[in-house]
C-alpha positions as CSV (number, residue, x, y, z in Angstrom):
1,M,107.9,202.4,7.8
2,I,105.3,199.8,7.0
3,V,108.0,197.0,7.1
4,S,109.2,198.3,10.5
5,R,105.7,198.2,12.0
6,V,105.1,194.7,10.7
7,A,108.4,193.5,12.2
8,R,107.5,195.0,15.6
9,I,104.1,193.3,15.6
10,S,105.6,190.0,14.6
11,A,108.1,190.2,17.4
12,V,105.4,190.9,20.0
13,L,103.4,187.9,18.7
14,A,106.5,185.7,18.9
15,L,107.1,186.7,22.5
16,F,103.5,186.0,23.4
17,L,103.7,182.5,21.9
18,I,106.9,181.9,23.7
19,C,105.4,182.9,27.1
20,V,102.4,180.7,26.5
21,A,104.6,177.7,25.6
22,C,106.8,178.2,28.7
23,G,103.9,178.4,31.2
24,D,101.3,175.8,32.4
25,T,99.7,173.6,29.9
26,F,95.9,173.7,30.2
27,R,93.9,170.7,29.2
28,P,90.2,170.0,29.1
29,V,88.9,168.7,32.4
30,A,86.9,165.5,32.2
31,V,84.2,165.4,35.0
32,P,83.3,161.7,35.7
33,I,79.6,160.9,35.8
34,S,78.9,158.4,38.6
35,P,76.6,155.6,37.5
36,S,73.4,155.1,39.5
37,P,74.0,153.0,42.6
38,P,72.6,149.5,42.7
39,D,69.3,149.0,44.4
40,P,70.0,148.3,48.1
41,S,67.0,145.9,48.3
42,S,68.9,143.4,46.1
43,F,71.3,142.9,49.0
44,H,68.7,142.2,51.7
45,Y,68.5,138.6,52.8
46,V,67.2,136.3,55.5
47,L,68.8,133.1,56.8
48,V,66.8,130.0,57.5
49,V,68.1,127.3,59.8
50,S,67.0,123.8,59.0
51,D,67.5,120.6,61.0
52,N,68.5,117.4,59.2
53,G,67.6,114.7,61.8
54,P,69.5,113.2,64.7
55,S,72.8,112.4,63.0
56,S,73.2,114.5,60.0
57,P,74.5,118.1,59.6
58,G,71.8,120.8,59.0
59,V,71.8,123.7,56.7
60,V,71.5,127.5,56.8
61,S,69.8,128.8,53.6
62,R,70.2,132.4,52.4
63,I,67.1,133.7,50.8
64,D,67.4,136.8,48.7
65,V,64.6,139.3,49.6
66,S,64.2,140.9,46.2
67,G,64.4,137.6,44.2
68,D,62.5,135.3,46.5
69,T,65.1,132.6,45.9
70,N,67.6,130.5,47.8
71,V,70.9,131.9,46.7
72,G,73.3,129.9,48.9
73,E,73.6,127.3,51.7
74,G,76.1,126.7,54.5
75,K,76.4,123.5,56.4
76,T,75.9,123.5,60.2
77,G,76.5,120.8,62.8
78,V,73.9,118.2,64.0
79,G,70.7,119.6,65.5
80,P,70.9,123.3,64.7
81,V,68.3,125.2,66.8
82,H,69.2,128.9,66.9
83,A,71.4,131.5,65.2
84,A,72.7,135.0,65.5
85,L,74.3,137.5,63.1
86,L,77.1,139.9,64.0
87,P,76.2,143.6,63.6
88,G,76.3,144.4,59.9
89,G,75.7,140.8,59.0
90,T,79.4,140.0,58.6
91,R,79.2,136.5,60.1
92,V,76.5,134.1,61.4
93,F,76.9,131.8,64.4
94,V,74.6,128.7,64.7
95,A,74.0,126.7,67.9
96,N,74.1,123.0,67.2
97,A,72.4,121.4,70.2
98,S,72.9,117.7,69.3
99,E,76.7,117.9,69.0
100,G,77.7,120.7,71.4
101,T,79.2,123.1,68.7
102,L,78.8,126.4,67.0
103,S,79.0,126.7,63.2
104,S,80.4,130.0,62.0
105,F,80.6,131.4,58.5
106,S,80.1,134.5,56.4
107,P,76.7,134.8,54.7
108,N,78.6,135.8,51.6
109,S,80.7,132.7,51.7
110,P,78.6,130.0,53.3
111,T,80.7,127.1,52.1
112,L,83.7,128.2,54.3
113,V,82.4,127.0,57.7
114,T,84.3,127.0,60.9
115,T,83.2,124.6,63.6
116,I,83.7,125.7,67.2
117,S,83.7,122.9,69.9
118,L,82.2,124.0,73.2
119,P,83.7,122.5,76.4
120,P,81.6,119.9,78.2
121,N,79.8,120.7,81.4
122,S,80.2,118.6,84.6
123,S,77.7,115.9,83.4
124,G,78.4,115.7,79.7
125,P,78.6,117.5,76.4
126,A,77.4,121.1,76.1
127,V,73.9,121.6,74.7
128,P,73.8,125.0,73.2
129,V,70.2,126.3,72.7
130,F,70.6,130.0,72.2
131,V,73.2,132.3,70.7
132,H,73.1,136.1,70.8
133,T,75.2,139.2,70.5
134,T,74.9,143.0,69.8
135,E,78.7,143.4,69.4
136,S,81.3,142.4,66.9
137,A,84.0,140.9,69.2
138,N,82.0,138.2,71.0
139,V,79.0,136.0,70.9
140,Y,77.2,134.5,73.9
141,V,75.9,130.9,74.1
142,A,73.4,129.5,76.6
143,D,74.0,126.0,77.7
144,P,71.2,124.8,80.0
145,G,73.1,122.0,81.6
146,T,71.2,119.2,83.4
147,A,69.7,118.4,86.8
148,T,73.2,117.8,88.1
149,A,75.1,120.5,86.0
150,A,74.6,124.2,86.5
151,G,73.6,126.3,83.5
152,R,76.3,128.2,81.8
153,V,76.9,131.1,79.4
154,L,79.9,130.5,77.1
155,V,81.7,133.5,75.6
156,V,83.1,132.9,72.1
157,S,85.6,135.3,70.5
158,T,84.5,136.1,66.9
159,T,88.1,136.6,65.8
160,S,89.7,133.5,67.1
161,N,86.6,131.3,67.1
162,V,87.4,129.9,70.6
163,V,85.7,129.9,73.9
164,T,87.3,132.6,76.1
165,S,85.1,132.5,79.2
166,V,82.6,130.2,80.9
167,V,80.1,131.9,83.2
168,T,78.1,129.9,85.6
169,V,74.5,131.2,85.8
170,G,71.2,129.9,87.1
171,T,69.3,126.7,86.4
172,N,68.3,126.0,82.8
173,P,69.1,129.2,80.9
174,V,66.9,129.2,77.8
175,A,67.4,132.7,76.4
176,L,69.8,135.7,76.3
177,A,69.5,139.4,75.9
178,E,72.5,141.7,75.4
179,L,72.1,145.4,75.8
180,P,72.5,147.4,72.6
181,N,75.4,149.3,74.2
182,A,77.0,145.9,74.8
183,T,77.8,146.4,78.5
184,K,75.7,143.6,79.9
185,V,74.2,140.2,79.0
186,Y,71.2,138.9,80.7
187,A,70.6,135.1,81.0
188,V,67.1,133.9,81.5
189,N,67.1,130.9,83.9
190,Q,63.8,129.2,83.4
191,A,63.9,126.6,86.2
192,D,64.8,128.8,89.1
193,G,62.8,132.0,88.1
194,T,65.8,134.2,87.9
195,V,67.9,136.3,85.4
196,T,71.7,136.5,85.7
197,S,73.3,139.8,84.8
198,I,76.8,139.4,83.3
199,N,79.4,142.2,82.9
200,T,80.7,141.9,79.3
201,V,84.0,143.6,80.1
202,D,85.4,141.1,82.7
203,R,82.6,138.4,82.5
204,T,81.8,138.7,86.2
205,I,78.3,138.4,87.5
206,N,76.7,141.7,88.4
207,G,73.8,139.9,90.3
208,T,71.1,137.3,90.2
209,I,67.6,138.9,89.8
210,A,64.4,137.1,90.8
211,T,61.7,137.9,88.2
212,G,58.7,135.5,88.1
213,V,57.6,131.9,87.6
214,S,59.3,130.1,84.6
215,P,60.9,133.1,82.8
216,I,61.2,132.1,79.1
217,W,62.3,135.1,77.0
218,A,63.9,138.5,77.3
219,V,64.4,141.6,75.2
220,A,66.3,144.8,75.7
221,R,64.9,148.3,75.1
222,G,66.6,150.3,72.4
223,D,68.2,152.8,74.8
224,S,69.7,150.0,76.9
225,A,68.0,151.3,80.0
226,R,65.5,148.4,80.4
227,V,65.4,144.7,79.9
228,Y,61.9,143.0,79.8
229,V,61.5,139.4,81.0
230,L,58.5,137.3,80.0
231,N,57.5,134.9,82.9
232,S,55.4,132.2,81.3
233,G,54.4,130.5,84.5
234,D,52.7,133.4,86.1
235,G,51.9,135.4,83.0
236,T,53.8,138.6,83.9
237,L,56.3,140.9,82.2
238,S,59.1,142.1,84.5
239,A,61.0,145.2,83.8
240,I,64.7,145.4,84.9
241,D,66.4,148.7,85.4
242,T,69.8,148.0,83.9
243,S,71.6,150.7,85.8
244,S,70.9,148.9,89.1
245,D,69.8,145.5,87.9
246,A,66.7,145.8,90.1
247,V,63.2,144.6,89.1
248,L,60.8,147.6,88.9
249,P,57.5,147.4,90.8
250,S,54.1,146.6,89.2
251,P,54.8,143.8,86.7
252,V,52.4,143.8,83.8
253,S,50.0,140.8,83.4
254,V,50.0,139.2,79.9
255,G,48.3,135.9,80.9
256,A,49.8,132.6,82.1
257,G,51.3,130.6,79.2
258,A,52.6,133.6,77.3
259,N,55.9,132.3,75.8
260,Y,57.3,134.6,73.1
261,M,57.8,138.3,72.5
262,V,59.6,140.8,70.2
263,Y,60.7,144.4,70.6
264,D,59.5,147.0,68.1
265,A,62.2,149.6,68.0
266,K,60.2,151.9,65.7
267,L,57.3,152.2,68.1
268,N,59.2,151.4,71.3
269,R,56.8,148.5,72.1
270,V,56.9,144.9,73.1
271,Y,54.5,142.4,71.5
272,V,53.7,139.2,73.5
273,N,51.9,136.2,72.2
274,N,50.0,133.7,74.3
275,P,49.0,130.3,73.0
276,V,46.8,129.6,76.0
277,T,44.5,132.6,75.6
278,N,45.1,132.9,71.8
279,T,46.0,136.5,72.1
280,V,48.7,139.1,71.3
281,T,49.3,142.0,73.7
282,A,51.0,145.2,72.7
283,L,52.8,147.1,75.4
284,N,54.2,150.7,75.3
285,V,57.5,150.5,77.1
286,A,58.4,154.2,76.8
287,S,57.6,154.7,80.5
288,D,57.4,152.6,83.7
289,P,55.4,150.4,84.2
290,P,54.7,149.5,80.6
291,S,51.1,150.2,79.5
292,V,48.9,148.0,77.5
293,V,48.1,149.4,74.0
294,F,45.9,146.6,73.0
295,T,45.2,142.9,73.5
296,R,43.8,141.1,70.4
297,S,42.5,137.6,69.8
298,V,44.2,135.9,66.9
299,A,44.1,132.5,65.2
300,A,44.4,129.5,67.6
301,N,47.7,128.6,69.1
302,P,50.0,131.5,68.2
303,I,53.6,130.3,68.3
304,S,55.7,133.2,67.1
305,L,55.3,136.8,65.9
306,A,57.1,139.5,64.0
307,A,56.8,143.3,63.9
308,L,57.6,145.1,60.6
309,P,60.6,147.3,61.1
310,D,58.6,150.2,59.6
311,G,56.2,150.0,62.6
312,T,53.0,149.5,60.6
313,R,52.0,145.8,61.2
314,V,52.4,142.7,63.3
315,Y,52.4,139.2,61.9
316,V,51.4,136.3,64.1
317,A,52.1,132.7,63.1
318,S,49.7,130.1,64.5
319,A,49.7,126.3,64.1
320,T,47.1,123.7,65.2
321,C,47.0,119.9,65.0
322,S,44.0,118.0,63.7
323,S,44.4,115.3,66.3
324,G,45.4,117.1,69.5
325,A,48.6,118.7,70.8
326,L,51.4,119.7,68.4
327,S,53.9,117.7,70.5
328,S,52.0,114.5,69.8
329,C,50.6,115.3,66.3
330,A,52.9,113.0,64.4
331,A,52.3,110.1,66.8
332,T,48.6,110.5,66.3
333,G,48.7,110.9,62.5
334,G,47.5,114.4,62.6
335,T,47.8,117.3,60.2
336,I,49.4,120.6,61.0
337,T,47.5,123.6,59.8
338,T,49.3,127.0,59.8
339,Q,48.0,130.5,59.3
340,V,49.2,134.1,59.8
341,T,47.1,136.8,61.4
342,V,48.1,140.4,60.3
343,L,47.4,143.1,62.9
344,N,47.5,146.9,62.3
345,A,50.0,148.3,64.8
346,N,48.1,151.5,65.4
347,D,45.0,149.9,67.0
348,G,45.5,146.1,66.9
349,S,42.7,145.6,64.4
350,I,43.0,142.5,62.2
351,K,44.0,143.5,58.7
352,T,43.8,140.0,57.2
353,T,44.4,136.3,57.8
354,I,46.7,134.4,55.5
355,P,46.2,130.6,55.3
356,M,49.4,128.6,54.9
357,G,47.6,125.3,54.4
358,G,47.9,121.9,56.1
359,V,50.6,119.2,56.0
360,P,51.1,115.9,57.7
361,A,53.0,116.2,61.0
362,V,56.5,114.7,61.0
363,P,58.1,113.2,64.1
364,Q,61.3,115.2,63.9
365,C,59.3,118.5,64.5
366,S,57.6,117.3,67.7
367,G,60.4,118.6,69.9
368,A,61.1,121.8,68.0
369,R,60.9,125.0,70.1
370,F,59.1,126.7,67.2
371,D,57.0,124.5,65.0
372,V,56.5,127.6,62.9
373,F,58.8,130.7,63.2
374,I,58.1,134.0,61.6
375,A,60.4,137.0,61.0
376,A,60.3,140.2,58.9
377,A,63.0,141.4,56.4
378,A,64.9,144.5,57.3
379,A,63.3,146.4,54.4
380,S,59.7,145.6,55.7
381,S,58.9,144.2,52.2
382,R,58.7,140.5,53.1
383,V,57.7,138.3,56.0
384,Y,59.1,134.7,56.2
385,V,57.3,131.7,57.9
386,A,59.6,128.7,58.5
387,N,57.3,125.7,58.8
388,C,59.1,122.7,60.3
389,D,56.6,120.1,59.3
390,A,56.1,121.4,55.8
391,G,59.9,121.4,55.2
392,S,59.7,124.9,53.6
393,T,59.6,128.6,54.3
394,A,56.6,130.6,53.1
395,I,57.2,134.1,51.8
396,I,54.5,136.8,52.3
397,R,54.8,140.1,50.4
398,T,53.9,143.0,52.6
399,I,53.7,145.7,50.0
400,P,51.5,146.1,46.9
401,Q,53.0,144.7,43.7
402,P,52.3,145.8,40.1
403,V,51.1,143.0,37.9
404,A,49.6,142.8,34.5
405,G,46.3,144.5,34.5
406,G,46.5,146.0,37.9
407,T,48.2,145.8,41.4
408,A,48.4,142.7,43.6
409,P,47.5,143.7,47.2
410,A,49.9,143.8,50.2
411,D,50.1,140.9,52.6
412,T,49.8,138.3,49.9
413,F,51.4,134.8,50.0
414,V,54.1,134.6,47.3
415,L,55.5,131.1,47.3
416,N,57.1,128.3,49.5
417,V,60.9,128.0,49.3
418,P,61.7,124.3,50.0
419,A,64.4,123.4,52.4
420,P,67.3,121.3,51.1
421,V,66.9,117.6,50.7
422,S,67.4,115.7,53.9
423,A,69.2,112.6,54.9
424,Y,66.0,110.7,55.6
425,P,65.1,107.8,53.3
426,P,62.7,108.6,50.4
427,P,59.1,107.6,50.8
428,V,57.7,104.6,49.0
429,P,55.6,105.5,46.0
430,V,51.8,104.7,46.2
431,N,50.2,104.2,42.9
432,G,53.1,105.9,41.3
433,L,52.8,109.0,43.5
434,C,55.1,110.2,46.2
435,P,53.5,111.0,49.6
436,P,52.8,113.5,51.0
437,T,53.1,115.8,48.0
438,Q,51.5,113.3,45.5
439,Q,54.1,114.2,42.9
440,P,54.8,111.5,40.3
441,A,57.7,109.2,41.1
442,N,60.8,109.5,38.9
443,N,61.3,106.0,37.5
444,G,59.6,104.6,40.5
445,V,61.7,106.5,42.9
446,C,60.7,109.4,45.2
447,Q,62.9,112.2,46.3
448,P,64.0,112.2,50.0
449,P,61.9,114.6,52.2
450,P,63.2,118.1,52.8
451,Q,65.0,119.2,55.9
452,N,63.0,120.9,58.6
453,P,63.2,124.7,59.1
454,V,63.3,125.7,62.7
455,F,64.5,129.4,62.9
456,V,64.8,132.5,60.7
457,V,67.4,135.3,61.1
458,P,66.7,138.5,59.3
459,G,69.8,140.0,57.6
460,P,70.8,143.6,57.4
């Protein structure tokens, strides 16, 4: 009896084992653990455009925001003056005024440069002075023309790198503003006091809009419903209703001589600098007409300004010459002194003033549109001041920084990043020192001077 029971139990166990073996095989499940993502700030960058004299190619330097270093350079054509990034920062386009071309390359591969030749106008080679886009398929280039050649906007395909359309606009277009929704481009025609509205779909002209005396800059509002035009000659800000391309009544006065402005998407404001009155005006553009938030006196001769993307502060770059006007400073042997005024965006109060020092003026910067140009990094952690005469770009840290024994305050000068060496001949040593830096000569030889930074493009 006992043997029979054991046999039956053994048979049941055998059947169970057979069933298990014939079914699904279950294995331990390994759950992967994703590593911590890299710090996005390490990928932030700005691009600095530098001129290299009347006959040599310039350079675009990529400065890493987190490392405060030049991490790569791409060659441009002769006389680079302006640049634009495609959305997402996939490609940069540089306008080379002295040779009538665009340089195009990826910021990640700056040595692989494509040169795009622009067709001549009726009186000679193209002179591109401004390049702009808010779309991925095309970039738009302003060619002012001459007294005998009408101004043009050239449309360049970003995929084929060729000019696909030429649109005749007003006299002397000096700036462009494309709507964020990429439906229209507005060309600012300085000489005839108009703005040309261009349809981006078929490249036809929607209309020519009279704004004010000597319009010089334009920005589009974030919702694409308004474009604001700065008229330097009569000191007004004109608002264009982009649905009808009509100028709205009651232009805002910002003072004759105002010549540069930026749009603050965070606060929905426009900031305007005026080197004649030495002021910055903040305008709330949420309603019509724009209302003045504040007007603040800043350091003498403000040339450019930048608003932090986080909406907290405005940085104003000023430059003065010890011997007169900036345009003749080199001829008169003057020194260029630069400083940055930091304004609190909430009330326009001055937070601090950051001295950038003085340098001898150089002839090649006398004709630059911006003797100093300032721009803020996308992460709001740095501000960059491209100083043409100094041949370098100053970095200002906008956030507190832990240091040994405490914390370094925000809005502190970090360092100067020198531009690449230029094609100009090296200076002759004086008592074994190289002017103007007074560094010791190397075996009696000085290094050639640096190139001259003229524009900064913030990366994504």
